[in-house]
C-alpha positions in Angstrom: 16.6 5.5 -8.6 19.3 4.3 -6.2 18.6 3.1 -2.7 20.3 6.3 -1.3 18.2 8.6 -3.5 15.0 6.7 -2.6 15.7 6.9 1.1 16.5 10.7 0.8 13.3 11.3 -1.1 11.1 9.6 1.6 13.1 11.2 4.4 12.4 14.6 2.9 8.7 13.8 2.4 8.4 12.5 6.0 10.1 15.6 7.4 7.7 17.9 5.4 4.7 16.0 6.7 5.9 16.3 10.3 6.7 20.1 9.8 3.3 20.7 8.2 1.5 19.0 11.0 3.5 20.8 13.7 3.0 24.2 12.0 -0.8 23.7 11.7 -0.9 22.6 15.4 1.2 25.5 16.5 -0.9 28.0 14.5 -4.2 26.6 15.9 -2.8 27.0 19.5 -1.6 30.5 18.8 2.0 29.6 19.7 3.5 30.9 16.3 4.5 34.5 16.0 1.7 36.6 14.4 -1.0 34.0 14.9 -4.0 34.1 17.2 -5.8 31.1 18.6 -9.1 32.2 17.1 -7.7 33.2 13.7 -8.8 31.3 10.6 -6.2 29.4 8.7 -8.5 28.9 5.7 -9.8 31.4 3.1 -13.3 32.9 3.3 -14.9 30.4 0.9 -13.3 27.4 2.7 -14.2 28.9 6.1 -17.9 29.1 5.1 -17.9 25.5 3.8 -16.2 24.5 7.0 -18.9 26.1 9.1 -21.7 24.5 7.0 -20.2 21.0 7.4 -19.7 21.4 11.2 -19.3 19.2 13.4 -18.2 16.6 10.8 -15.6 18.9 9.3 -13.9 19.1 12.7 -13.9 15.4 13.0 -12.6 14.9 9.5 -9.8 17.4 10.0 -8.8 15.7 13.3 -8.7 12.3 11.7 -6.8 13.6 8.7 -4.3 15.4 11.0 -3.7 12.3 13.1 -3.3 10.1 10.0 -0.9 12.6 8.4 1.1 12.8 11.5 1.3 9.0 11.9 2.2 8.6 8.3 5.0 11.1 8.6 6.3 9.5 11.8 6.3 6.0 10.3 8.0 7.1 7.1 10.6 9.0 9.1 11.2 6.1 11.5 11.6 3.6 8.6 13.9 5.8 6.6 16.2 6.6 9.5 16.5 2.9 10.5 19.5 1.0 9.2 18.8 -2.1 7.1 19.1 -5.3 9.1 21.2 -7.1 6.6 23.5 -5.9 3.9 22.4 -6.8 0.4 25.0 -8.5 -1.8 24.8 -9.4 -5.4 22.2 -9.0 -8.1 19.9 -11.6 -9.7 18.9 -10.8 -13.3 16.0 -12.3 -15.2 15.8 -12.1 -19.0 12.7 -12.9 -21.0 9.2 -11.4 -21.4 9.4 -9.5 -18.1 13.0 -8.7 -17.5 14.1 -7.4 -14.1 16.7 -7.4 -11.4 16.4 -8.4 -7.7 18.9 -7.7 -5.0 19.0 -10.5 -2.5 20.9 -11.2 0.7 23.2 -14.2 0.4 21.8 -15.5 3.7 18.4 -15.9 2.1 19.8 -18.1 -0.6 21.9 -20.1 1.8 19.0 -20.7 4.2 16.7 -21.8 1.4 19.3 -24.3 0.1 20.0 -25.6 3.6 16.3 -26.1 4.2 16.0 -27.9 0.9 18.9 -30.2 1.7 17.6 -31.2 5.1 14.3 -32.2 3.5 15.7 -35.7 3.1 15.4 -38.0 6.2 18.9 -39.2 5.7 20.4 -35.6 6.0 20.6 -34.5 9.6 22.2 -31.2 9.1 23.4 -29.1 6.1 25.8 -26.2 5.9 26.1 -24.1 2.7 28.6 -21.3 1.9 28.3 -19.2 -1.3 31.4 -17.3 -2.6 32.3 -15.6 -5.8 30.2 -13.6 -8.3 26.4 -13.7 -8.1 25.9 -15.2 -11.6 28.4 -18.0 -11.1 29.0 -18.6 -7.4 31.2 -21.2 -5.8 28.9 -23.4 -3.8 30.4 -25.3 -0.8 28.1 -27.8 0.9 28.6 -30.0 3.9 25.9 -32.5 4.9 25.8 -34.6 8.0 24.1 -37.9 7.3 22.4 -40.4 9.5 24.2 -43.7 10.0 21.5 -45.6 8.0 21.3 -43.1 5.1 21.6 -44.6 1.6 24.5 -42.9 -0.3 22.9 -43.1 -3.7 19.5 -41.6 -2.4 21.3 -38.7 -0.7 23.5 -38.1 -3.8 20.3 -37.8 -5.9 18.6 -35.6 -3.3 21.7 -33.2 -3.2 21.9 -33.1 -7.0 18.2 -32.2 -7.2 18.4 -29.6 -4.5 21.4 -27.9 -6.3 19.5 -28.0 -9.6 16.4 -26.4 -7.9 18.7 -23.8 -6.3 20.3 -22.9 -9.7 17.0 -22.6 -11.4 15.3 -20.6 -8.7 18.3 -18.2 -8.1 19.0 -17.9 -11.9 22.7 -18.8 -11.5 24.9 -21.6 -12.4 27.5 -22.7 -9.8 31.0 -22.2 -11.1 32.3 -24.7 -8.6 30.4 -27.2 -6.5 32.0 -29.0 -3.6 30.0 -31.4 -1.5 31.3 -33.0 1.7 29.3 -35.7 3.4 30.0 -36.8 7.0 28.2 -40.0 8.3 27.1 -40.2 12.0 28.9 -42.9 13.9 26.7 -46.0 14.4 25.6 -49.1 12.5 25.6 -48.3 8.8 22.5 -49.2 6.9 22.2 -50.8 3.5 24.0 -48.9 0.8 26.9 -47.8 3.0 30.0 -49.9 3.6 31.0 -51.0 7.1 34.0 -49.2 8.5 37.0 -51.4 9.2 
């Protein structure tokens, strides 16, 4: 079922719940044409069972009515609200439990940026994903501390990109990494600037 069909189904269900609750309330107050405030809405057998279970039946009906109205209102509110972020791309998983997941690119970018900044030598990371979901182009810019060791940062970035590819289920078609070093005294592993 598509997203639009799913939203339409739940919108119709929510509207039916709201209309059903409003109709029952209107009938019980006698505000509907042809209804009286004291008239029974139930059949004779149900009316007898209702009277036997009183006062608990009234309490149960009130609770059920409030829960039904709140459920309808929440469903209607959620379905009429626009999604916060547009979803782009599709991740597919093959194997014993195949499936597909739609994921916002921002989620993947944020995860990779957090992973990249996990190294103390990396002060800031910026990631851009472009291209197809299965083989994206990955553009990375890392800002390094002045005393960061280049070989350690290179290994950390390689490991982060491998984790990203494994987790996202995609292989980067193109990987471009740019490293900028903060000004200051370089530490061991980085050459001094002339």
